[in-house]
C-alpha positions as a Markdown table, in Angstrom:
| # | Residue | x | y | z |
|---|---|---|---|---|
| 1 | Met | 26.8 | 92.9 | -49.0 |
| 2 | Leu | 24.6 | 90.0 | -50.1 |
| 3 | Asn | 21.1 | 89.8 | -48.9 |
| 4 | Ala | 19.6 | 86.8 | -47.1 |
| 5 | Val | 16.7 | 85.2 | -49.0 |
| 6 | Gln | 14.2 | 82.5 | -48.2 |
| 7 | Leu | 15.1 | 79.1 | -49.7 |
| 8 | Gly | 11.8 | 78.7 | -51.5 |
| 9 | Lys | 8.3 | 79.1 | -50.1 |
| 10 | Ile | 8.1 | 75.6 | -48.5 |
| 11 | Ser | 11.0 | 76.1 | -46.1 |
| 12 | Gly | 11.8 | 78.6 | -43.5 |
| 13 | Leu | 15.6 | 78.4 | -44.2 |
| 14 | Arg | 17.3 | 81.5 | -45.3 |
| 15 | Val | 20.5 | 81.5 | -47.5 |
| 16 | Ser | 22.6 | 84.2 | -49.1 |
| 17 | Glu | 21.5 | 85.2 | -52.6 |
| 18 | Leu | 24.7 | 83.6 | -53.9 |
| 19 | Gly | 26.0 | 80.2 | -52.8 |
| 20 | Leu | 29.6 | 79.3 | -53.0 |
| 21 | Gly | 30.2 | 76.2 | -55.0 |
| 22 | Thr | 33.2 | 74.4 | -53.6 |
| 23 | Met | 34.1 | 71.8 | -56.2 |
| 24 | Asn | 37.5 | 73.3 | -56.7 |
| 25 | Phe | 38.6 | 73.1 | -53.0 |
| 26 | Gly | 40.2 | 69.9 | -51.7 |
| 27 | Lys | 43.5 | 68.1 | -52.3 |
| 28 | Pro | 45.3 | 69.2 | -55.5 |
| 29 | Gly | 45.5 | 66.3 | -57.9 |
| 30 | Gln | 42.7 | 64.3 | -56.3 |
| 31 | Gly | 39.4 | 63.7 | -58.1 |
| 32 | His | 38.2 | 64.6 | -61.6 |
| 33 | Gln | 38.8 | 68.3 | -61.0 |
| 34 | Gly | 42.2 | 67.8 | -59.4 |
| 35 | Asp | 44.2 | 69.8 | -61.9 |
| 36 | Trp | 42.5 | 73.0 | -60.9 |
| 37 | Thr | 41.8 | 72.2 | -57.2 |
| 38 | Leu | 43.0 | 74.6 | -54.4 |
| 39 | Gly | 44.2 | 73.3 | -51.1 |
| 40 | Ile | 43.0 | 74.5 | -47.7 |
| 41 | Asp | 45.5 | 77.3 | -47.3 |
| 42 | Glu | 44.6 | 78.7 | -50.8 |
| 43 | Ala | 40.9 | 78.3 | -50.0 |
| 44 | Arg | 41.0 | 80.0 | -46.6 |
| 45 | Pro | 41.2 | 83.7 | -47.9 |
| 46 | Ile | 38.4 | 83.0 | -50.4 |
| 47 | Phe | 36.2 | 81.7 | -47.6 |
| 48 | Lys | 37.0 | 84.7 | -45.4 |
| 49 | Ala | 36.2 | 87.1 | -48.3 |
| 50 | Ala | 32.9 | 85.3 | -48.9 |
| 51 | Ile | 31.9 | 85.7 | -45.3 |
| 52 | Asp | 32.9 | 89.4 | -45.3 |
| 53 | His | 30.6 | 89.8 | -48.3 |
| 54 | Gly | 27.6 | 88.3 | -46.4 |
| 55 | Leu | 27.9 | 85.0 | -48.3 |
| 56 | Phe | 27.0 | 82.2 | -45.8 |
| 57 | Tyr | 25.6 | 79.5 | -48.1 |
| 58 | Phe | 28.2 | 76.8 | -49.0 |
| 59 | Asp | 27.6 | 74.0 | -51.4 |
| 60 | Cys | 29.7 | 70.8 | -51.6 |
| 61 | Ala | 29.4 | 67.1 | -52.5 |
| 62 | Asp | 30.9 | 63.9 | -51.4 |
| 63 | Val | 32.3 | 63.1 | -54.9 |
| 64 | Tyr | 34.2 | 66.4 | -55.2 |
| 65 | Gly | 37.8 | 65.5 | -54.8 |
| 66 | Val | 36.5 | 62.0 | -53.7 |
| 67 | Gly | 35.8 | 63.4 | -50.2 |
| 68 | Ala | 38.6 | 65.9 | -50.0 |
| 69 | Cys | 36.3 | 68.8 | -50.7 |
| 70 | Glu | 34.2 | 68.0 | -47.6 |
| 71 | Glu | 37.2 | 67.8 | -45.4 |
| 72 | Val | 38.4 | 71.3 | -46.5 |
| 73 | Val | 35.0 | 72.9 | -46.4 |
| 74 | Gly | 34.0 | 71.4 | -43.0 |
| 75 | Ser | 37.4 | 72.4 | -41.5 |
| 76 | Leu | 37.3 | 76.0 | -42.8 |
| 77 | Leu | 33.7 | 76.6 | -41.7 |
| 78 | Lys | 34.3 | 75.4 | -38.2 |
| 79 | Glu | 37.4 | 77.6 | -38.0 |
| 80 | Leu | 35.8 | 80.7 | -39.4 |
| 81 | Leu | 32.1 | 80.8 | -38.2 |
| 82 | Pro | 29.8 | 79.6 | -35.4 |
| 83 | Arg | 27.6 | 76.7 | -36.6 |
| 84 | Ser | 24.5 | 78.8 | -36.5 |
| 85 | Glu | 25.9 | 81.4 | -38.9 |
| 86 | Tyr | 26.2 | 79.4 | -42.1 |
| 87 | Val | 24.2 | 77.0 | -44.2 |
| 88 | Leu | 26.0 | 73.9 | -45.4 |
| 89 | Thr | 24.9 | 71.6 | -48.2 |
| 90 | Thr | 26.4 | 68.4 | -49.4 |
| 91 | Lys | 25.3 | 65.7 | -51.9 |
| 92 | Val | 24.9 | 62.0 | -52.2 |
| 93 | Ala | 24.5 | 59.6 | -55.1 |
| 94 | Asn | 27.7 | 59.4 | -57.2 |
| 95 | Pro | 30.0 | 56.5 | -56.6 |
| 96 | Met | 32.6 | 56.9 | -54.0 |
| 97 | Gly | 34.5 | 53.7 | -54.7 |
| 98 | Arg | 34.4 | 50.5 | -56.7 |
| 99 | Gly | 32.2 | 48.6 | -54.3 |
| 100 | Ala | 28.8 | 47.5 | -55.6 |
| 101 | Asn | 27.0 | 49.6 | -53.0 |
| 102 | Met | 29.3 | 52.6 | -52.8 |
| 103 | Gly | 27.0 | 54.7 | -55.1 |
| 104 | Gly | 23.4 | 55.3 | -56.0 |
| 105 | Leu | 20.4 | 56.1 | -53.9 |
| 106 | Ser | 19.7 | 52.8 | -52.2 |
| 107 | Arg | 18.9 | 52.9 | -48.4 |
| 108 | Lys | 22.3 | 51.3 | -47.8 |
| 109 | His | 24.3 | 53.9 | -49.7 |
| 110 | Ile | 22.3 | 56.9 | -48.4 |
| 111 | Met | 22.8 | 55.9 | -44.8 |
| 112 | Glu | 26.4 | 55.0 | -45.2 |
| 113 | Gly | 27.1 | 57.9 | -47.5 |
| 114 | Val | 25.6 | 60.5 | -45.2 |
| 115 | Asp | 27.6 | 59.2 | -42.2 |
| 116 | Ala | 30.8 | 59.2 | -44.2 |
| 117 | Ser | 30.1 | 62.8 | -45.3 |
| 118 | Leu | 29.4 | 64.0 | -41.8 |
| 119 | Lys | 32.7 | 62.4 | -40.6 |
| 120 | Arg | 34.7 | 64.1 | -43.3 |
| 121 | Leu | 32.9 | 67.4 | -42.7 |
| 122 | Gly | 33.4 | 67.1 | -38.9 |
| 123 | His | 29.8 | 68.1 | -38.4 |
| 124 | Asp | 26.9 | 66.5 | -36.6 |
| 125 | Tyr | 24.4 | 67.5 | -39.4 |
| 126 | Val | 24.2 | 69.4 | -42.7 |
| 127 | Asp | 21.6 | 72.0 | -43.3 |
| 128 | Gln | 20.6 | 70.4 | -46.6 |
| 129 | Leu | 21.3 | 67.1 | -48.2 |
| 130 | Val | 20.9 | 67.1 | -52.0 |
| 131 | Ile | 20.5 | 64.0 | -54.1 |
| 132 | His | 23.0 | 64.6 | -56.9 |
| 133 | Arg | 20.7 | 63.0 | -59.5 |
| 134 | His | 17.4 | 61.2 | -59.8 |
| 135 | Pro | 17.6 | 57.6 | -58.4 |
| 136 | His | 17.4 | 56.3 | -62.0 |
| 137 | Gly | 19.8 | 58.9 | -63.5 |
| 138 | Ile | 23.1 | 57.7 | -62.0 |
| 139 | Arg | 25.5 | 56.0 | -64.4 |
| 140 | Asn | 26.3 | 52.4 | -63.8 |
| 141 | Gln | 23.8 | 52.2 | -60.8 |
| 142 | Val | 20.6 | 50.1 | -60.5 |
| 143 | Glu | 17.3 | 51.9 | -60.7 |
| 144 | Val | 16.4 | 52.0 | -57.0 |
| 145 | Pro | 12.6 | 52.1 | -56.3 |
| 146 | Ile | 11.9 | 55.7 | -55.6 |
| 147 | Glu | 9.9 | 54.8 | -52.5 |
| 148 | Glu | 13.1 | 53.3 | -51.0 |
| 149 | Thr | 15.1 | 56.4 | -51.7 |
| 150 | Met | 12.5 | 58.8 | -50.4 |
| 151 | Glu | 11.9 | 56.9 | -47.2 |
| 152 | Ala | 15.6 | 56.7 | -46.5 |
| 153 | Leu | 16.0 | 60.4 | -47.1 |
| 154 | His | 13.1 | 61.0 | -44.7 |
| 155 | Asp | 14.8 | 58.9 | -42.1 |
| 156 | Val | 18.0 | 60.9 | -42.5 |
| 157 | Val | 16.0 | 64.1 | -41.7 |
| 158 | Lys | 14.2 | 62.5 | -38.8 |
| 159 | Ala | 17.5 | 61.3 | -37.4 |
| 160 | Gly | 18.7 | 65.0 | -37.4 |
| 161 | Lys | 21.6 | 64.3 | -39.8 |
| 162 | Ala | 20.1 | 66.7 | -42.4 |
| 163 | Leu | 17.6 | 69.5 | -41.8 |
| 164 | Tyr | 16.3 | 69.9 | -45.4 |
| 165 | Leu | 16.4 | 68.0 | -48.7 |
| 166 | Gly | 17.2 | 69.2 | -52.2 |
| 167 | Gly | 17.3 | 67.6 | -55.7 |
| 168 | Ser | 19.6 | 68.2 | -58.7 |
| 169 | Ser | 19.4 | 67.7 | -62.4 |
| 170 | Met | 16.5 | 65.5 | -63.4 |
| 171 | Phe | 13.4 | 65.8 | -65.6 |
| 172 | Ala | 10.5 | 67.8 | -64.2 |
| 173 | Trp | 8.2 | 64.8 | -64.3 |
| 174 | Gln | 10.7 | 62.8 | -62.3 |
| 175 | Phe | 11.0 | 65.5 | -59.7 |
| 176 | Thr | 7.2 | 65.9 | -59.5 |
| 177 | Glu | 6.9 | 62.1 | -59.0 |
| 178 | Leu | 9.4 | 62.2 | -56.1 |
| 179 | Gln | 7.5 | 65.1 | -54.5 |
| 180 | Met | 4.2 | 63.3 | -54.9 |
| 181 | Thr | 5.6 | 60.1 | -53.5 |
| 182 | Ala | 6.9 | 61.9 | -50.4 |
| 183 | Glu | 3.6 | 63.7 | -49.9 |
| 184 | Ala | 1.5 | 60.6 | -50.3 |
| 185 | Asn | 3.5 | 58.8 | -47.6 |
| 186 | Gly | 4.0 | 61.7 | -45.2 |
| 187 | Trp | 7.8 | 61.8 | -45.9 |
| 188 | Thr | 10.0 | 64.8 | -46.2 |
| 189 | Lys | 9.7 | 66.7 | -49.5 |
| 190 | Phe | 12.5 | 68.6 | -51.3 |
| 191 | Val | 12.7 | 72.3 | -50.8 |
| 192 | Ser | 15.2 | 73.1 | -53.5 |
| 193 | Met | 16.3 | 72.1 | -57.0 |
| 194 | Gln | 19.9 | 72.6 | -58.1 |
| 195 | Asn | 19.5 | 72.4 | -61.9 |
| 196 | His | 21.6 | 73.3 | -64.9 |
| 197 | Tyr | 20.6 | 76.7 | -66.1 |
| 198 | Asn | 22.4 | 79.7 | -67.7 |
| 199 | Leu | 22.2 | 82.0 | -70.7 |
| 200 | Ile | 23.4 | 79.3 | -73.1 |
| 201 | Tyr | 21.5 | 76.4 | -71.6 |
| 202 | Arg | 17.9 | 77.4 | -71.0 |
| 203 | Glu | 16.0 | 74.1 | -71.5 |
| 204 | Glu | 14.9 | 74.3 | -67.8 |
| 205 | Glu | 12.7 | 77.2 | -68.7 |
| 206 | Arg | 10.3 | 74.8 | -70.3 |
| 207 | Glu | 9.2 | 72.7 | -67.3 |
| 208 | Met | 11.4 | 72.5 | -64.3 |
| 209 | Asn | 11.7 | 76.3 | -63.5 |
| 210 | Pro | 8.0 | 76.9 | -63.9 |
| 211 | Tyr | 7.1 | 73.8 | -61.8 |
| 212 | Cys | 9.5 | 74.8 | -59.0 |
| 213 | His | 8.3 | 78.4 | -59.0 |
| 214 | Gln | 4.6 | 77.4 | -58.9 |
| 215 | Ser | 5.2 | 74.8 | -56.1 |
| 216 | Gly | 7.4 | 77.0 | -53.9 |
| 217 | Val | 10.6 | 75.1 | -54.5 |
| 218 | Ala | 13.8 | 77.2 | -54.5 |
| 219 | Ile | 16.0 | 77.1 | -57.7 |
| 220 | Thr | 19.7 | 77.2 | -57.1 |
| 221 | Pro | 21.3 | 76.7 | -60.5 |
| 222 | Trp | 24.7 | 75.1 | -61.0 |
| 223 | Ser | 27.1 | 76.4 | -63.7 |
| 224 | Pro | 25.5 | 79.9 | -64.0 |
| 225 | Leu | 28.6 | 81.0 | -65.9 |
| 226 | Ala | 28.5 | 77.9 | -68.2 |
| 227 | Arg | 31.8 | 76.6 | -66.8 |
| 228 | Gly | 33.6 | 79.9 | -67.7 |
| 229 | Ile | 32.2 | 80.4 | -71.2 |
| 230 | Leu | 30.0 | 83.3 | -70.1 |
| 231 | Ala | 33.0 | 84.8 | -68.2 |
| 232 | Gly | 35.1 | 84.8 | -71.3 |
| 233 | Ala | 37.4 | 82.0 | -70.2 |
| 234 | Tyr | 37.2 | 80.3 | -73.7 |
| 235 | Gln | 37.5 | 83.5 | -75.8 |
| 236 | Gly | 35.3 | 82.2 | -78.6 |
| 237 | Gly | 36.2 | 78.5 | -78.8 |
| 238 | Phe | 37.1 | 75.5 | -76.8 |
| 239 | Asp | 40.7 | 75.5 | -78.1 |
| 240 | Lys | 41.2 | 79.0 | -76.7 |
| 241 | Gly | 41.1 | 78.4 | -73.0 |
| 242 | Ser | 42.6 | 81.1 | -70.8 |
| 243 | Thr | 42.5 | 79.6 | -67.3 |
| 244 | Asn | 43.9 | 76.5 | -65.6 |
| 245 | Arg | 40.4 | 75.0 | -65.7 |
| 246 | Ser | 39.7 | 75.8 | -69.4 |
| 247 | Gln | 43.1 | 74.6 | -70.5 |
| 248 | Gly | 43.0 | 71.3 | -68.5 |
| 249 | Asn | 40.9 | 68.2 | -68.4 |
| 250 | Asp | 37.8 | 70.1 | -67.7 |
| 251 | Arg | 37.7 | 71.4 | -71.2 |
| 252 | Lys | 36.4 | 68.1 | -72.6 |
| 253 | Arg | 33.6 | 68.1 | -69.9 |
| 254 | Thr | 32.7 | 71.7 | -70.9 |
| 255 | Ala | 32.6 | 70.8 | -74.6 |
| 256 | Asn | 30.3 | 67.9 | -73.9 |
| 257 | Leu | 27.9 | 70.1 | -72.0 |
| 258 | Tyr | 27.7 | 73.0 | -74.4 |
| 259 | Arg | 26.9 | 72.0 | -77.9 |
| 260 | Gly | 24.6 | 74.8 | -79.1 |
| 261 | Glu | 25.4 | 76.6 | -82.3 |
| 262 | Met | 24.8 | 80.0 | -80.7 |
| 263 | Asp | 26.8 | 79.4 | -77.5 |
| 264 | Phe | 29.7 | 81.7 | -78.3 |
| 265 | Ala | 27.6 | 84.2 | -80.1 |
| 266 | Ile | 25.6 | 84.6 | -77.0 |
| 267 | Ala | 28.8 | 84.9 | -75.0 |
| 268 | Asp | 29.9 | 87.7 | -77.3 |
| 269 | Arg | 26.7 | 89.5 | -76.6 |
| 270 | Val | 27.4 | 89.2 | -72.8 |
| 271 | Ile | 30.7 | 90.9 | -73.5 |
| 272 | Glu | 28.9 | 93.7 | -75.4 |
| 273 | Val | 26.4 | 94.3 | -72.7 |
| 274 | Ala | 29.2 | 94.2 | -70.1 |
| 275 | Glu | 31.1 | 96.9 | -71.9 |
| 276 | Lys | 27.9 | 99.0 | -72.1 |
| 277 | Tyr | 27.4 | 98.8 | -68.4 |
| 278 | Gly | 31.1 | 99.1 | -67.5 |
| 279 | Lys | 31.0 | 95.7 | -66.0 |
| 280 | Lys | 32.6 | 92.3 | -66.6 |
| 281 | Pro | 30.9 | 89.5 | -68.6 |
| 282 | Ala | 30.6 | 87.3 | -65.5 |
| 283 | Gln | 28.8 | 90.0 | -63.7 |
| 284 | Ile | 26.2 | 90.5 | -66.5 |
| 285 | Ala | 25.6 | 86.7 | -66.7 |
| 286 | Ile | 24.9 | 86.5 | -63.0 |
| 287 | Ala | 22.8 | 89.7 | -63.0 |
| 288 | Trp | 20.7 | 88.3 | -65.8 |
| 289 | Met | 20.0 | 85.2 | -63.7 |
| 290 | Leu | 19.3 | 87.1 | -60.5 |
| 291 | Gly | 16.8 | 89.2 | -62.5 |
| 292 | Lys | 14.6 | 86.1 | -62.9 |
| 293 | Pro | 12.0 | 86.0 | -60.1 |
| 294 | Glu | 12.0 | 82.2 | -60.0 |
| 295 | Ile | 15.7 | 82.0 | -59.1 |
| 296 | Thr | 16.7 | 81.9 | -55.5 |
| 297 | Ala | 20.5 | 81.6 | -55.2 |
| 298 | Pro | 22.9 | 80.6 | -58.1 |
| 299 | Ile | 25.8 | 78.5 | -57.0 |
| 300 | Val | 29.0 | 80.2 | -58.1 |
| 301 | Gly | 32.5 | 78.9 | -58.2 |
| 302 | Val | 35.6 | 81.0 | -57.9 |
| 303 | Ser | 39.4 | 80.5 | -57.6 |
| 304 | Lys | 40.3 | 84.1 | -56.8 |
| 305 | Ile | 39.0 | 86.7 | -54.4 |
| 306 | Ser | 38.7 | 89.2 | -57.2 |
| 307 | Gln | 36.3 | 86.9 | -59.0 |
| 308 | Leu | 34.2 | 86.6 | -55.8 |
| 309 | Asp | 34.2 | 90.4 | -55.4 |
| 310 | Asp | 32.9 | 90.8 | -59.0 |
| 311 | Leu | 30.1 | 88.3 | -58.6 |
| 312 | Val | 28.9 | 89.8 | -55.3 |
| 313 | Thr | 28.7 | 93.2 | -57.0 |
| 314 | Ala | 26.6 | 91.6 | -59.7 |
| 315 | Ala | 23.8 | 91.1 | -57.2 |
| 316 | Gly | 23.3 | 94.8 | -57.3 |
| 317 | Ile | 23.1 | 95.2 | -61.1 |
| 318 | Thr | 19.8 | 95.7 | -62.9 |
| 319 | Ile | 19.8 | 95.0 | -66.6 |
| 320 | Glu | 17.4 | 97.0 | -68.7 |
| 321 | Asp | 14.6 | 95.1 | -70.4 |
| 322 | Asp | 16.0 | 95.8 | -73.9 |
| 323 | Asp | 19.4 | 94.4 | -72.9 |
| 324 | Val | 17.8 | 91.3 | -71.4 |
| 325 | Thr | 16.0 | 90.8 | -74.8 |
| 326 | Tyr | 19.3 | 91.3 | -76.6 |
| 327 | Leu | 21.0 | 88.7 | -74.4 |
| 328 | Glu | 18.2 | 86.1 | -74.9 |
| 329 | Glu | 17.1 | 86.5 | -78.5 |
| 330 | Leu | 19.9 | 84.4 | -80.1 |
| 331 | Tyr | 19.1 | 81.3 | -78.1 |
| 332 | Lys | 18.0 | 78.2 | -80.0 |
| 333 | Pro | 16.7 | 75.0 | -78.4 |
| 334 | Val | 19.4 | 72.4 | -77.8 |
| 335 | Val | 19.4 | 68.7 | -77.0 |
| 336 | Asn | 18.2 | 68.3 | -73.4 |
| 337 | Leu | 21.4 | 66.8 | -71.8 |
| 338 | Leu | 19.3 | 64.7 | -69.4 |
| 339 | Ser | 18.0 | 62.8 | -72.4 |
| 340 | Ile | 21.5 | 61.7 | -73.4 |
| 341 | Gly | 22.7 | 61.0 | -69.8 |
| 342 | Asn | 25.2 | 63.9 | -69.9 |
| 343 | Ser | 23.9 | 66.5 | -67.5 |
């Protein structure tokens, strides 16, 4: 069973020590991940298994399946649990249509976007609203004044439509500026950061992770398995995908994210350590992350109950210090994806 942990030191919210990422649930064929999306009937047993394991933290976004993810997640949670027994996060920022104001972090889109999300979810509020990127880090959108964004987010909280705020994937200086702007104006601050962090992409160890740890902000990384690389889905190369996701359109996205010369060598070491412990590579990658004191709750994605079972078990694995060093020592700095607009 997963433990409940505090979502950072500046909130009283508790979440399970793993969050279920829901990008792959929705309407098959709809959205950028449509070729590996599971419909509601396929998702239901996975949600039931998650709940049985003590997982009660569910993470989705408006853009996943262009709204279909929220419809599935909201429906299943209402069906399976009382509202007080789960924590639900959704996100706003990415374009939801071709209209000039259907994306970004302007007051107009935040207000309209949140209302649209709640309607799709069938909920009166979400526990946490995450901005999917910094107000100036969203492709093909104007650079909204950060004061406009932060005041609008504060108003969403005060209206009771979201209880807490989180951020995702931005430079540490940008996140700091947002937090300082909120504090200076008496507006709601962010309590979590959902950033890109795993064994083959560790650039966040330089600034964002230490800043969040020092300031009490929870870290809930996305892609802790590097889109399947650390689980062995690519078997040593991007042309060797072994799953629907790694063989489909998502392969190009994965190749754009992971460009380090040591990526597959590190993945091979994960396999070695997994064999030593009698575990699976995905379990070792998650156990490594949960061994970092600054990490609160990685967001994991699964398409099978067996995968979920493995990842839950990973929460109980302790990796010896020598093996942690062995996993980490090959890493070489890579281009910060935020600097090339590709996070």
